[in-house]
All heavy atoms as a GROMACS GRO file, in nm:
protein
  648
    1MET      N    1  15.504   7.340   8.022
    1MET     CA    2  15.414   7.398   7.927
    1MET      C    3  15.397   7.546   7.952
    1MET      O    4  15.360   7.620   7.863
    1MET     CB    5  15.279   7.329   7.933
    1MET     CG    6  15.272   7.193   7.868
    1MET     SD    7  15.351   7.170   7.709
    1MET     CE    8  15.297   7.306   7.611
    2GLY      N    9  15.436   7.591   8.071
    2GLY     CA   10  15.422   7.731   8.100
    2GLY      C   11  15.506   7.821   8.008
    2GLY      O   12  15.472   7.936   7.986
    3SER      N   13  15.613   7.768   7.956
    3SER     CA   14  15.699   7.850   7.871
    3SER      C   15  15.660   7.842   7.723
    3SER      O   16  15.711   7.916   7.642
    3SER     CB   17  15.846   7.808   7.886
    3SER     OG   18  15.862   7.673   7.836
    4PHE      N   19  15.568   7.757   7.688
    4PHE     CA   20  15.529   7.738   7.548
    4PHE      C   21  15.479   7.870   7.489
    4PHE      O   22  15.523   7.912   7.381
    4PHE     CB   23  15.426   7.630   7.531
    4PHE     CG   24  15.382   7.609   7.390
    4PHE    CD1   25  15.470   7.555   7.296
    4PHE    CD2   26  15.258   7.652   7.345
    4PHE    CE1   27  15.430   7.540   7.164
    4PHE    CE2   28  15.220   7.638   7.215
    4PHE     CZ   29  15.306   7.581   7.123
    5ALA      N   30  15.388   7.938   7.558
    5ALA     CA   31  15.334   8.061   7.506
    5ALA      C   32  15.441   8.168   7.492
    5ALA      O   33  15.437   8.252   7.401
    5ALA     CB   34  15.222   8.113   7.598
    6LEU      N   35  15.542   8.165   7.582
    6LEU     CA   36  15.651   8.263   7.574
    6LEU      C   37  15.732   8.246   7.445
    6LEU      O   38  15.793   8.340   7.398
    6LEU     CB   39  15.743   8.250   7.695
    6LEU     CG   40  15.676   8.278   7.830
    6LEU    CD1   41  15.776   8.252   7.943
    6LEU    CD2   42  15.627   8.420   7.836
    7ARG      N   43  15.730   8.124   7.387
    7ARG     CA   44  15.804   8.100   7.263
    7ARG      C   45  15.733   8.163   7.144
    7ARG      O   46  15.781   8.153   7.033
    7ARG     CB   47  15.822   7.951   7.240
    7ARG     CG   48  15.925   7.890   7.331
    7ARG     CD   49  15.956   7.749   7.293
    7ARG     NE   50  15.877   7.663   7.383
    7ARG     CZ   51  15.844   7.538   7.359
    7ARG    NH1   52  15.881   7.482   7.246
    7ARG    NH2   53  15.780   7.467   7.445
    8LEU      N   54  15.620   8.222   7.164
    8LEU     CA   55  15.544   8.281   7.054
    8LEU      C   56  15.533   8.433   7.070
    8LEU      O   57  15.446   8.494   7.006
    8LEU     CB   58  15.404   8.217   7.047
    8LEU     CG   59  15.406   8.067   7.028
    8LEU    CD1   60  15.265   8.010   7.040
    8LEU    CD2   61  15.471   8.028   6.896
    9GLU      N   62  15.616   8.493   7.150
    9GLU     CA   63  15.609   8.636   7.176
    9GLU      C   64  15.672   8.720   7.067
    9GLU      O   65  15.628   8.831   7.038
    9GLU     CB   66  15.670   8.672   7.311
    9GLU     CG   67  15.585   8.629   7.426
    9GLU     CD   68  15.638   8.684   7.558
    9GLU    OE1   69  15.757   8.722   7.567
    9GLU    OE2   70  15.560   8.686   7.653
   10GLN      N   71  15.776   8.670   7.006
   10GLN     CA   72  15.849   8.747   6.905
   10GLN      C   73  15.809   8.696   6.766
   10GLN      O   74  15.790   8.575   6.746
   10GLN     CB   75  15.999   8.730   6.922
   10GLN     CG   76  16.052   8.774   7.057
   10GLN     CD   77  16.036   8.925   7.076
   10GLN    OE1   78  16.049   9.002   6.982
   10GLN    NE2   79  16.002   8.966   7.196
   11PRO      N   80  15.799   8.786   6.666
   11PRO     CA   81  15.768   8.742   6.530
   11PRO      C   82  15.860   8.633   6.478
   11PRO      O   83  15.816   8.540   6.412
   11PRO     CB   84  15.779   8.871   6.449
   11PRO     CG   85  15.752   8.979   6.547
   11PRO     CD   86  15.811   8.930   6.675
   12SER      N   87  15.988   8.643   6.511
   12SER     CA   88  16.082   8.540   6.462
   12SER      C   89  16.051   8.402   6.519
   12SER      O   90  16.070   8.298   6.456
   12SER     CB   91  16.226   8.579   6.495
   12SER     OG   92  16.242   8.586   6.636
   13GLN      N   93  16.001   8.400   6.644
   13GLN     CA   94  15.964   8.273   6.707
   13GLN      C   95  15.841   8.214   6.643
   13GLN      O   96  15.827   8.093   6.624
   13GLN     CB   97  15.943   8.293   6.856
   13GLN     CG   98  16.074   8.334   6.928
   13GLN     CD   99  16.050   8.391   7.067
   13GLN    OE1  100  15.952   8.465   7.086
   13GLN    NE2  101  16.137   8.361   7.158
   14VAL      N  102  15.745   8.302   6.607
   14VAL     CA  103  15.624   8.254   6.538
   14VAL      C  104  15.661   8.197   6.403
   14VAL      O  105  15.612   8.091   6.362
   14VAL     CB  106  15.521   8.371   6.523
   14VAL    CG1  107  15.404   8.326   6.438
   14VAL    CG2  108  15.474   8.415   6.660
   15ILE      N  109  15.754   8.262   6.333
   15ILE     CA  110  15.797   8.214   6.202
   15ILE      C  111  15.867   8.078   6.218
   15ILE      O  112  15.843   7.984   6.141
   15ILE     CB  113  15.891   8.314   6.135
   15ILE    CG1  114  15.810   8.436   6.091
   15ILE    CG2  115  15.963   8.254   6.017
   15ILE    CD1  116  15.893   8.554   6.045
   16THR      N  117  15.948   8.064   6.322
   16THR     CA  118  16.014   7.937   6.349
   16THR      C  119  15.914   7.825   6.370
   16THR      O  120  15.925   7.715   6.313
   16THR     CB  121  16.111   7.945   6.467
   16THR    OG1  122  16.210   8.042   6.437
   16THR    CG2  123  16.174   7.811   6.500
   17GLN      N  124  15.814   7.850   6.453
   17GLN     CA  125  15.710   7.748   6.480
   17GLN      C  126  15.631   7.717   6.351
   17GLN      O  127  15.598   7.601   6.327
   17GLN     CB  128  15.616   7.796   6.590
   17GLN     CG  129  15.684   7.818   6.726
   17GLN     CD  130  15.752   7.692   6.781
   17GLN    OE1  131  15.707   7.582   6.759
   17GLN    NE2  132  15.862   7.712   6.849
   18SER      N  133  15.604   7.817   6.270
   18SER     CA  134  15.535   7.793   6.145
   18SER      C  135  15.618   7.710   6.049
   18SER      O  136  15.570   7.620   5.983
   18SER     CB  137  15.500   7.928   6.078
   18SER     OG  138  15.412   8.000   6.156
   19TYR      N  139  15.746   7.740   6.047
   19TYR     CA  140  15.836   7.661   5.962
   19TYR      C  141  15.841   7.516   6.006
   19TYR      O  142  15.836   7.423   5.925
   19TYR     CB  143  15.979   7.720   5.960
   19TYR     CG  144  16.076   7.625   5.897
   19TYR    CD1  145  16.075   7.608   5.757
   19TYR    CD2  146  16.162   7.549   5.971
   19TYR    CE1  147  16.162   7.520   5.699
   19TYR    CE2  148  16.248   7.458   5.912
   19TYR     CZ  149  16.249   7.445   5.776
   19TYR     OH  150  16.331   7.353   5.717
   20LEU      N  151  15.852   7.494   6.136
   20LEU     CA  152  15.855   7.357   6.190
   20LEU      C  153  15.728   7.281   6.151
   20LEU      O  154  15.732   7.164   6.114
   20LEU     CB  155  15.874   7.355   6.340
   20LEU     CG  156  16.012   7.404   6.389
   20LEU    CD1  157  16.013   7.414   6.540
   20LEU    CD2  158  16.119   7.309   6.340
   21ARG      N  159  15.614   7.349   6.160
   21ARG     CA  160  15.488   7.286   6.125
   21ARG      C  161  15.490   7.248   5.978
   21ARG      O  162  15.454   7.138   5.940
   21ARG     CB  163  15.370   7.384   6.152
   21ARG     CG  164  15.236   7.318   6.133
   21ARG     CD  165  15.122   7.412   6.158
   21ARG     NE  166  15.116   7.527   6.068
   21ARG     CZ  167  15.071   7.520   5.942
   21ARG    NH1  168  15.026   7.409   5.893
   21ARG    NH2  169  15.070   7.630   5.870
   22TYR      N  170  15.540   7.336   5.892
   22TYR     CA  171  15.549   7.310   5.749
   22TYR      C  172  15.652   7.198   5.723
   22TYR      O  173  15.624   7.102   5.649
   22TYR     CB  174  15.590   7.437   5.674
   22TYR     CG  175  15.637   7.412   5.534
   22TYR    CD1  176  15.547   7.387   5.431
   22TYR    CD2  177  15.773   7.413   5.503
   22TYR    CE1  178  15.591   7.364   5.302
   22TYR    CE2  179  15.818   7.387   5.374
   22TYR     CZ  180  15.726   7.363   5.275
   22TYR     OH  181  15.771   7.338   5.146
   23ARG      N  182  15.768   7.211   5.781
   23ARG     CA  183  15.882   7.116   5.754
   23ARG      C  184  15.845   6.975   5.787
   23ARG      O  185  15.879   6.882   5.716
   23ARG     CB  186  16.002   7.162   5.837
   23ARG     CG  187  16.119   7.064   5.839
   23ARG     CD  188  16.190   7.060   5.706
   23ARG     NE  189  16.305   6.977   5.708
   23ARG     CZ  190  16.310   6.846   5.684
   23ARG    NH1  191  16.198   6.781   5.655
   23ARG    NH2  192  16.422   6.780   5.687
   24TYR      N  193  15.777   6.952   5.898
   24TYR     CA  194  15.744   6.818   5.944
   24TYR      C  195  15.604   6.775   5.909
   24TYR      O  196  15.560   6.666   5.948
   24TYR     CB  197  15.769   6.804   6.094
   24TYR     CG  198  15.919   6.821   6.123
   24TYR    CD1  199  15.967   6.937   6.185
   24TYR    CD2  200  16.010   6.721   6.087
   24TYR    CE1  201  16.104   6.952   6.211
   24TYR    CE2  202  16.146   6.737   6.113
   24TYR     CZ  203  16.189   6.850   6.173
   24TYR     OH  204  16.324   6.866   6.198
   25GLY      N  205  15.531   6.856   5.834
   25GLY     CA  206  15.398   6.820   5.786
   25GLY      C  207  15.294   6.813   5.895
   25GLY      O  208  15.199   6.738   5.881
   26PHE      N  209  15.309   6.894   5.998
   26PHE     CA  210  15.211   6.895   6.106
   26PHE      C  211  15.081   6.956   6.053
   26PHE      O  212  15.082   7.041   5.961
   26PHE     CB  213  15.259   6.979   6.225
   26PHE     CG  214  15.385   6.928   6.288
   26PHE    CD1  215  15.465   7.016   6.359
   26PHE    CD2  216  15.424   6.797   6.284
   26PHE    CE1  217  15.581   6.973   6.424
   26PHE    CE2  218  15.541   6.749   6.345
   26PHE     CZ  219  15.618   6.839   6.415
   27SER      N  220  14.970   6.920   6.113
   27SER     CA  221  14.840   6.975   6.075
   27SER      C  222  14.834   7.125   6.111
   27SER      O  223  14.913   7.174   6.192
   27SER     CB  224  14.728   6.900   6.150
   27SER     OG  225  14.739   6.922   6.287
   28ALA      N  226  14.740   7.195   6.049
   28ALA     CA  227  14.727   7.339   6.072
   28ALA      C  228  14.700   7.373   6.216
   28ALA      O  229  14.739   7.479   6.263
   28ALA     CB  230  14.618   7.394   5.980
   29ASP      N  231  14.637   7.284   6.291
   29ASP     CA  232  14.604   7.311   6.431
   29ASP      C  233  14.701   7.244   6.526
   29ASP      O  234  14.676   7.234   6.646
   29ASP     CB  235  14.460   7.268   6.463
   29ASP     CG  236  14.444   7.116   6.452
   29ASP    OD1  237  14.525   7.047   6.394
   29ASP    OD2  238  14.342   7.070   6.505
   30TYR      N  239  14.816   7.200   6.478
   30TYR     CA  240  14.913   7.128   6.559
   30TYR      C  241  14.952   7.206   6.686
   30TYR      O  242  14.949   7.152   6.798
   30TYR     CB  243  15.039   7.097   6.479
   30TYR     CG  244  15.143   7.021   6.560
   30TYR    CD1  245  15.135   6.886   6.575
   30TYR    CD2  246  15.247   7.091   6.624
   30TYR    CE1  247  15.230   6.815   6.651
   30TYR    CE2  248  15.343   7.021   6.698
   30TYR     CZ  249  15.330   6.884   6.712
   30TYR     OH  250  15.424   6.817   6.785
   31TRP      N  251  14.988   7.333   6.671
   31TRP     CA  252  15.034   7.409   6.788
   31TRP      C  253  14.921   7.441   6.884
   31TRP      O  254  14.948   7.453   7.006
   31TRP     CB  255  15.107   7.537   6.744
   31TRP     CG  256  15.231   7.508   6.669
   31TRP    CD1  257  15.259   7.539   6.539
   31TRP    CD2  258  15.344   7.429   6.713
   31TRP    NE1  259  15.382   7.490   6.502
   31TRP    CE2  260  15.438   7.423   6.608
   31TRP    CE3  261  15.377   7.368   6.833
   31TRP    CZ2  262  15.559   7.357   6.617
   31TRP    CZ3  263  15.499   7.302   6.843
   31TRP    CH2  264  15.589   7.298   6.736
   32GLU      N  265  14.800   7.445   6.836
   32GLU     CA  266  14.686   7.463   6.925
   32GLU      C  267  14.664   7.338   7.011
   32GLU      O  268  14.622   7.347   7.126
   32GLU     CB  269  14.558   7.498   6.850
   32GLU     CG  270  14.558   7.638   6.790
   32GLU     CD  271  14.636   7.651   6.660
   32GLU    OE1  272  14.662   7.546   6.596
   32GLU    OE2  273  14.671   7.762   6.625
   33ARG      N  274  14.686   7.222   6.952
   33ARG     CA  275  14.664   7.095   7.023
   33ARG      C  276  14.784   7.050   7.105
   33ARG      O  277  14.773   6.968   7.196
   33ARG     CB  278  14.632   6.983   6.923
   33ARG     CG  279  14.499   7.003   6.848
   33ARG     CD  280  14.468   6.891   6.751
   33ARG     NE  281  14.568   6.874   6.650
   33ARG     CZ  282  14.646   6.766   6.635
   33ARG    NH1  283  14.632   6.665   6.715
   33ARG    NH2  284  14.738   6.760   6.540
   34TYR      N  285  14.900   7.107   7.076
   34TYR     CA  286  15.026   7.064   7.140
   34TYR      C  287  15.023   7.066   7.293
   34TYR      O  288  15.058   6.967   7.356
   34TYR     CB  289  15.142   7.152   7.086
   34TYR     CG  290  15.275   7.123   7.142
   34TYR    CD1  291  15.348   7.014   7.102
   34TYR    CD2  292  15.332   7.210   7.238
   34TYR    CE1  293  15.476   6.989   7.156
   34TYR    CE2  294  15.454   7.184   7.292
   34TYR     CZ  295  15.528   7.075   7.250
   34TYR     OH  296  15.652   7.049   7.302
   35PRO      N  297  14.984   7.176   7.356
   35PRO     CA  298  14.985   7.176   7.504
   35PRO      C  299  14.895   7.067   7.567
   35PRO      O  300  14.935   7.007   7.664
   35PRO     CB  301  14.932   7.317   7.539
   35PRO     CG  302  14.961   7.399   7.420
   35PRO     CD  303  14.945   7.308   7.302
   36VAL      N  304  14.780   7.046   7.508
   36VAL     CA  305  14.688   6.943   7.561
   36VAL      C  306  14.753   6.806   7.550
   36VAL      O  307  14.747   6.722   7.640
   36VAL     CB  308  14.550   6.949   7.490
   36VAL    CG1  309  14.464   6.834   7.531
   36VAL    CG2  310  14.483   7.081   7.518
   37LYS      N  311  14.815   6.779   7.432
   37LYS     CA  312  14.876   6.648   7.411
   37LYS      C  313  14.992   6.628   7.509
   37LYS      O  314  15.007   6.522   7.564
   37LYS     CB  315  14.924   6.634   7.267
   37LYS     CG  316  14.809   6.619   7.169
   37LYS     CD  317  14.864   6.562   7.040
   37LYS     CE  318  14.756   6.507   6.956
   37LYS     NZ  319  14.716   6.373   6.992
   38VAL      N  320  15.076   6.728   7.528
   38VAL     CA  321  15.190   6.714   7.619
   38VAL      C  322  15.140   6.691   7.762
   38VAL      O  323  15.188   6.604   7.832
   38VAL     CB  324  15.282   6.838   7.612
   38VAL    CG1  325  15.385   6.836   7.724
   38VAL    CG2  326  15.351   6.843   7.478
   39ASN      N  327  15.039   6.766   7.800
   39ASN     CA  328  14.986   6.752   7.936
   39ASN      C  329  14.913   6.621   7.958
   39ASN      O  330  14.890   6.583   8.072
   39ASN     CB  331  14.895   6.869   7.972
   39ASN     CG  332  14.976   6.996   7.996
   39ASN    OD1  333  15.087   6.989   8.047
   39ASN    ND2  334  14.920   7.108   7.962
   40SER      N  335  14.877   6.552   7.850
   40SER     CA  336  14.804   6.425   7.867
   40SER      C  337  14.896   6.308   7.891
   40SER      O  338  14.849   6.196   7.924
   40SER     CB  339  14.719   6.399   7.741
   40SER     OG  340  14.798   6.365   7.630
   41VAL      N  341  15.026   6.326   7.881
   41VAL     CA  342  15.122   6.220   7.905
   41VAL      C  343  15.138   6.202   8.055
   41VAL      O  344  15.161   6.298   8.128
   41VAL     CB  345  15.259   6.252   7.841
   41VAL    CG1  346  15.360   6.140   7.870
   41VAL    CG2  347  15.241   6.272   7.690
   42SER      N  348  15.125   6.079   8.100
   42SER     CA  349  15.133   6.052   8.243
   42SER      C  350  15.277   6.035   8.291
   42SER      O  351  15.366   6.004   8.212
   42SER     CB  352  15.053   5.926   8.280
   42SER     OG  353  15.122   5.811   8.231
   43ALA      N  354  15.297   6.049   8.419
   43ALA     CA  355  15.429   6.030   8.478
   43ALA      C  356  15.476   5.886   8.456
   43ALA      O  357  15.594   5.860   8.430
   43ALA     CB  358  15.427   6.065   8.626
   44ALA      N  359  15.383   5.790   8.462
   44ALA     CA  360  15.419   5.650   8.440
   44ALA      C  361  15.468   5.629   8.296
   44ALA      O  362  15.563   5.550   8.273
   44ALA     CB  363  15.300   5.561   8.470
   45GLU      N  364  15.405   5.694   8.201
   45GLU     CA  365  15.447   5.680   8.061
   45GLU      C  366  15.587   5.738   8.041
   45GLU      O  367  15.671   5.678   7.973
   45GLU     CB  368  15.346   5.749   7.968
   45GLU     CG  369  15.215   5.680   7.957
   45GLU     CD  370  15.111   5.760   7.887
   45GLU    OE1  371  15.097   5.883   7.914
   45GLU    OE2  372  15.039   5.700   7.804
   46ILE      N  373  15.612   5.852   8.101
   46ILE     CA  374  15.744   5.914   8.093
   46ILE      C  375  15.851   5.825   8.159
   46ILE      O  376  15.958   5.802   8.103
   46ILE     CB  377  15.743   6.053   8.158
   46ILE    CG1  378  15.655   6.146   8.078
   46ILE    CG2  379  15.886   6.109   8.172
   46ILE    CD1  380  15.627   6.278   8.147
   47GLN      N  381  15.816   5.769   8.272
   47GLN     CA  382  15.909   5.677   8.340
   47GLN      C  383  15.942   5.554   8.257
   47GLN      O  384  16.056   5.511   8.248
   47GLN     CB  385  15.850   5.635   8.478
   47GLN     CG  386  15.945   5.555   8.562
   47GLN     CD  387  16.062   5.637   8.609
   47GLN    OE1  388  16.053   5.758   8.633
   47GLN    NE2  389  16.177   5.574   8.624
   48ALA      N  390  15.838   5.497   8.191
   48ALA     CA  391  15.859   5.377   8.107
   48ALA      C  392  15.954   5.409   7.991
   48ALA      O  393  16.044   5.330   7.961
   48ALA     CB  394  15.726   5.328   8.058
   49VAL      N  395  15.936   5.522   7.927
   49VAL     CA  396  16.021   5.560   7.815
   49VAL      C  397  16.162   5.589   7.864
   49VAL      O  398  16.261   5.548   7.802
   49VAL     CB  399  15.962   5.682   7.739
   49VAL    CG1  400  16.062   5.733   7.636
   49VAL    CG2  401  15.832   5.641   7.672
   50ALA      N  402  16.175   5.657   7.977
   50ALA     CA  403  16.307   5.686   8.035
   50ALA      C  404  16.381   5.556   8.067
   50ALA      O  405  16.500   5.543   8.038
   50ALA     CB  406  16.292   5.771   8.159
   51GLN      N  407  16.313   5.459   8.126
   51GLN     CA  408  16.381   5.331   8.159
   51GLN      C  409  16.421   5.257   8.034
   51GLN      O  410  16.521   5.184   8.034
   51GLN     CB  411  16.286   5.249   8.246
   51GLN     CG  412  16.274   5.300   8.387
   51GLN     CD  413  16.173   5.223   8.470
   51GLN    OE1  414  16.097   5.147   8.418
   51GLN    NE2  415  16.179   5.245   8.600
   52LYS      N  416  16.344   5.273   7.926
   52LYS     CA  417  16.377   5.202   7.802
   52LYS      C  418  16.500   5.265   7.732
   52LYS      O  419  16.586   5.194   7.685
   52LYS     CB  420  16.259   5.207   7.708
   52LYS     CG  421  16.284   5.137   7.576
   52LYS     CD  422  16.157   5.139   7.491
   52LYS     CE  423  16.183   5.066   7.358
   52LYS     NZ  424  16.062   5.065   7.272
   53TYR      N  425  16.508   5.398   7.729
   53TYR     CA  426  16.610   5.464   7.650
   53TYR      C  427  16.726   5.528   7.730
   53TYR      O  428  16.832   5.545   7.674
   53TYR     CB  429  16.544   5.573   7.561
   53TYR     CG  430  16.453   5.516   7.457
   53TYR    CD1  431  16.317   5.525   7.471
   53TYR    CD2  432  16.507   5.453   7.347
   53TYR    CE1  433  16.232   5.472   7.374
   53TYR    CE2  434  16.424   5.398   7.248
   53TYR     CZ  435  16.285   5.410   7.263
   53TYR     OH  436  16.204   5.354   7.170
   54LEU      N  437  16.704   5.561   7.854
   54LEU     CA  438  16.809   5.626   7.932
   54LEU      C  439  16.874   5.522   8.023
   54LEU      O  440  16.846   5.513   8.141
   54LEU     CB  441  16.750   5.741   8.014
   54LEU     CG  442  16.682   5.851   7.935
   54LEU    CD1  443  16.626   5.956   8.028
   54LEU    CD2  444  16.778   5.913   7.832
   55THR      N  445  16.964   5.443   7.966
   55THR     CA  446  17.031   5.340   8.039
   55THR      C  447  17.169   5.383   8.084
   55THR      O  448  17.231   5.467   8.018
   55THR     CB  449  17.041   5.212   7.955
   55THR    OG1  450  17.124   5.238   7.840
   55THR    CG2  451  16.908   5.163   7.908
   56ALA      N  452  17.218   5.324   8.191
   56ALA     CA  453  17.350   5.358   8.241
   56ALA      C  454  17.457   5.323   8.137
   56ALA      O  455  17.559   5.392   8.128
   56ALA     CB  456  17.376   5.284   8.372
   57GLU      N  457  17.437   5.219   8.060
   57GLU     CA  458  17.535   5.179   7.961
   57GLU      C  459  17.552   5.282   7.850
   57GLU      O  460  17.654   5.290   7.788
   57GLU     CB  461  17.496   5.044   7.896
   57GLU     CG  462  17.493   4.928   7.990
   57GLU     CD  463  17.367   4.923   8.077
   57GLU    OE1  464  17.259   4.973   8.030
   57GLU    OE2  465  17.374   4.876   8.192
   58ARG      N  466  17.450   5.363   7.829
   58ARG     CA  467  17.455   5.462   7.719
   58ARG      C  468  17.484   5.602   7.773
   58ARG      O  469  17.497   5.695   7.693
   58ARG     CB  470  17.322   5.463   7.645
   58ARG     CG  471  17.295   5.329   7.577
   58ARG     CD  472  17.159   5.326   7.514
   58ARG     NE  473  17.159   5.420   7.400
   58ARG     CZ  474  17.050   5.456   7.335
   58ARG    NH1  475  16.933   5.410   7.373
   58ARG    NH2  476  17.056   5.542   7.238
   59ALA      N  477  17.493   5.619   7.901
   59ALA     CA  478  17.510   5.752   7.960
   59ALA      C  479  17.653   5.803   7.936
   59ALA      O  480  17.749   5.727   7.935
   59ALA     CB  481  17.481   5.749   8.110
   60GLN      N  482  17.664   5.930   7.916
   60GLN     CA  483  17.794   5.998   7.901
   60GLN      C  484  17.792   6.121   7.988
   60GLN      O  485  17.692   6.194   7.994
   60GLN     CB  486  17.820   6.034   7.757
   60GLN     CG  487  17.834   5.915   7.664
   60GLN     CD  488  17.870   5.955   7.524
   60GLN    OE1  489  17.907   6.069   7.497
   60GLN    NE2  490  17.858   5.860   7.432
   61ILE      N  491  17.900   6.145   8.054
   61ILE     CA  492  17.916   6.264   8.137
   61ILE      C  493  18.026   6.347   8.080
   61ILE      O  494  18.133   6.298   8.049
   61ILE     CB  495  17.948   6.225   8.284
   61ILE    CG1  496  17.836   6.144   8.345
   61ILE    CG2  497  17.978   6.352   8.367
   61ILE    CD1  498  17.869   6.087   8.482
   62VAL      N  499  17.995   6.475   8.062
   62VAL     CA  500  18.098   6.570   8.013
   62VAL      C  501  18.130   6.662   8.130
   62VAL      O  502  18.042   6.726   8.186
   62VAL     CB  503  18.045   6.649   7.891
   62VAL    CG1  504  18.149   6.751   7.848
   62VAL    CG2  505  18.008   6.553   7.778
   63ALA      N  506  18.258   6.668   8.162
   63ALA     CA  507  18.303   6.755   8.273
   63ALA      C  508  18.408   6.851   8.219
   63ALA      O  509  18.496   6.813   8.139
   63ALA     CB  510  18.362   6.670   8.385
   64VAL      N  511  18.400   6.975   8.262
   64VAL     CA  512  18.493   7.079   8.220
   64VAL      C  513  18.556   7.136   8.347
   64VAL      O  514  18.482   7.169   8.440
   64VAL     CB  515  18.420   7.188   8.138
   64VAL    CG1  516  18.519   7.297   8.100
   64VAL    CG2  517  18.353   7.128   8.017
   65GLY      N  518  18.686   7.145   8.344
   65GLY     CA  519  18.752   7.202   8.460
   65GLY      C  520  18.895   7.154   8.469
   65GLY      O  521  18.950   7.095   8.377
   66ASP      N  522  18.957   7.181   8.581
   66ASP     CA  523  19.094   7.141   8.607
   66ASP      C  524  19.096   6.988   8.622
   66ASP      O  525  19.047   6.936   8.723
   66ASP     CB  526  19.144   7.212   8.732
   66ASP     CG  527  19.288   7.178   8.766
   66ASP    OD1  528  19.345   7.085   8.706
   66ASP    OD2  529  19.342   7.246   8.855
   67ALA      N  530  19.153   6.920   8.526
   67ALA     CA  531  19.154   6.773   8.525
   67ALA      C  532  19.214   6.714   8.651
   67ALA      O  533  19.164   6.613   8.703
   67ALA     CB  534  19.226   6.719   8.402
   68ALA      N  535  19.319   6.774   8.702
   68ALA     CA  536  19.384   6.720   8.822
   68ALA      C  537  19.292   6.724   8.942
   68ALA      O  538  19.298   6.638   9.028
   68ALA     CB  539  19.513   6.798   8.850
   69ARG      N  540  19.204   6.823   8.945
   69ARG     CA  541  19.114   6.836   9.060
   69ARG      C  542  18.988   6.752   9.050
   69ARG      O  543  18.938   6.700   9.149
   69ARG     CB  544  19.076   6.981   9.079
   69ARG     CG  545  19.193   7.068   9.120
   69ARG     CD  546  19.158   7.210   9.140
   69ARG     NE  547  19.057   7.226   9.243
   69ARG     CZ  548  18.981   7.333   9.258
   69ARG    NH1  549  18.992   7.434   9.173
   69ARG    NH2  550  18.891   7.340   9.353
   70ILE      N  551  18.941   6.733   8.929
   70ILE     CA  552  18.810   6.662   8.914
   70ILE      C  553  18.822   6.515   8.877
   70ILE      O  554  18.732   6.438   8.893
   70ILE     CB  555  18.716   6.732   8.815
   70ILE    CG1  556  18.778   6.734   8.674
   70ILE    CG2  557  18.682   6.871   8.860
   70ILE    CD1  558  18.686   6.792   8.569
   71ARG      N  559  18.941   6.474   8.829
   71ARG     CA  560  18.956   6.336   8.783
   71ARG      C  561  18.933   6.234   8.891
   71ARG      O  562  18.868   6.133   8.866
   71ARG     CB  563  19.094   6.314   8.719
   71ARG     CG  564  19.101   6.174   8.660
   71ARG     CD  565  19.215   6.161   8.563
   71ARG     NE  566  19.197   6.031   8.498
   71ARG     CZ  567  19.202   6.015   8.369
   71ARG    NH1  568  19.228   6.118   8.292
   71ARG    NH2  569  19.187   5.895   8.316
   72PRO      N  570  18.980   6.252   9.014
   72PRO     CA  571  18.956   6.152   9.116
   72PRO      C  572  18.809   6.124   9.139
   72PRO      O  573  18.766   6.006   9.154
   72PRO     CB  574  19.020   6.210   9.244
   72PRO     CG  575  19.127   6.302   9.192
   72PRO     CD  576  19.071   6.359   9.066
   73ALA      N  577  18.726   6.226   9.135
   73ALA     CA  578  18.581   6.203   9.152
   73ALA      C  579  18.524   6.133   9.031
   73ALA      O  580  18.437   6.048   9.043
   73ALA     CB  581  18.512   6.339   9.174
   74LEU      N  582  18.570   6.169   8.913
   74LEU     CA  583  18.521   6.109   8.792
   74LEU      C  584  18.563   5.961   8.777
   74LEU      O  585  18.490   5.880   8.724
   74LEU     CB  586  18.564   6.186   8.668
   74LEU     CG  587  18.508   6.329   8.658
   74LEU    CD1  588  18.568   6.401   8.539
   74LEU    CD2  589  18.357   6.325   8.648
   75ASP      N  590  18.682   5.931   8.826
   75ASP     CA  591  18.731   5.793   8.819
   75ASP      C  592  18.639   5.695   8.890
   75ASP      O  593  18.627   5.579   8.853
   75ASP     CB  594  18.873   5.780   8.877
   75ASP     CG  595  18.980   5.832   8.783
   75ASP    OD1  596  18.954   5.830   8.658
   75ASP    OD2  597  19.087   5.873   8.830
   76LYS      N  598  18.572   5.744   8.992
   76LYS     CA  599  18.477   5.659   9.066
   76LYS      C  600  18.355   5.623   8.982
   76LYS      O  601  18.286   5.525   9.013
   76LYS     CB  602  18.429   5.732   9.194
   76LYS     CG  603  18.539   5.759   9.291
   76LYS     CD  604  18.488   5.839   9.410
   76LYS     CE  605  18.602   5.879   9.500
   76LYS     NZ  606  18.554   5.973   9.606
   77LEU      N  607  18.327   5.700   8.877
   77LEU     CA  608  18.210   5.674   8.794
   77LEU      C  609  18.233   5.575   8.680
   77LEU      O  610  18.139   5.522   8.625
   77LEU     CB  611  18.159   5.806   8.736
   77LEU     CG  612  18.120   5.915   8.837
   77LEU    CD1  613  18.085   6.043   8.768
   77LEU    CD2  614  18.001   5.862   8.921
   78GLY      N  615  18.362   5.556   8.647
   78GLY     CA  616  18.394   5.462   8.538
   78GLY      C  617  18.508   5.513   8.454
   78GLY      O  618  18.586   5.598   8.497
   79LYS      N  619  18.515   5.462   8.333
   79LYS     CA  620  18.624   5.496   8.242
   79LYS      C  621  18.623   5.650   8.212
   79LYS      O  622  18.518   5.704   8.179
   79LYS     CB  623  18.608   5.418   8.111
   79LYS     CG  624  18.714   5.446   8.009
   79LYS     CD  625  18.689   5.367   7.883
   79LYS     CE  626  18.787   5.408   7.772
   79LYS     NZ  627  18.753   5.342   7.645
   80VAL      N  628  18.743   5.709   8.222
   80VAL     CA  629  18.756   5.850   8.194
   80VAL      C  630  18.845   5.870   8.075
   80VAL      O  631  18.954   5.812   8.065
   80VAL     CB  632  18.818   5.925   8.316
   80VAL    CG1  633  18.841   6.073   8.284
   80VAL    CG2  634  18.730   5.911   8.440
   81GLU      N  635  18.798   5.948   7.978
   81GLU     CA  636  18.877   5.981   7.859
   81GLU      C  637  18.910   6.129   7.867
   81GLU      O  638  18.824   6.209   7.891
   81GLU     CB  639  18.798   5.952   7.733
   81GLU     CG  640  18.766   5.805   7.713
   81GLU     CD  641  18.684   5.780   7.588
   81GLU    OE1  642  18.680   5.870   7.502
   81GLU    OE2  643  18.626   5.671   7.575
   82ALA      N  644  19.038   6.160   7.842
   82ALA     CA  645  19.076   6.302   7.849
   82ALA      C  646  19.088   6.356   7.709
   82ALA      O  647  19.108   6.292   7.612
   82ALA     CB  648  19.212   6.313   7.920
   0.00000   0.00000   0.00000
């Protein structure tokens, strides 16, 4: 949340946030309430959502580099597509 205020330093960033509020139909005070709402989420709630949606079966790893050098390490993780 420490960076949230920094996203409102430039006029273009304020316009972007205003557009998002309009585009998604957020209330006029959405951005004022946003930090409090984000900070009210507990670590346990985040963990529960992560366990539900971030599964090993759905994970993908993207690696960039010399294929001959990194492939042996990647092969240990599962199927490798070049």
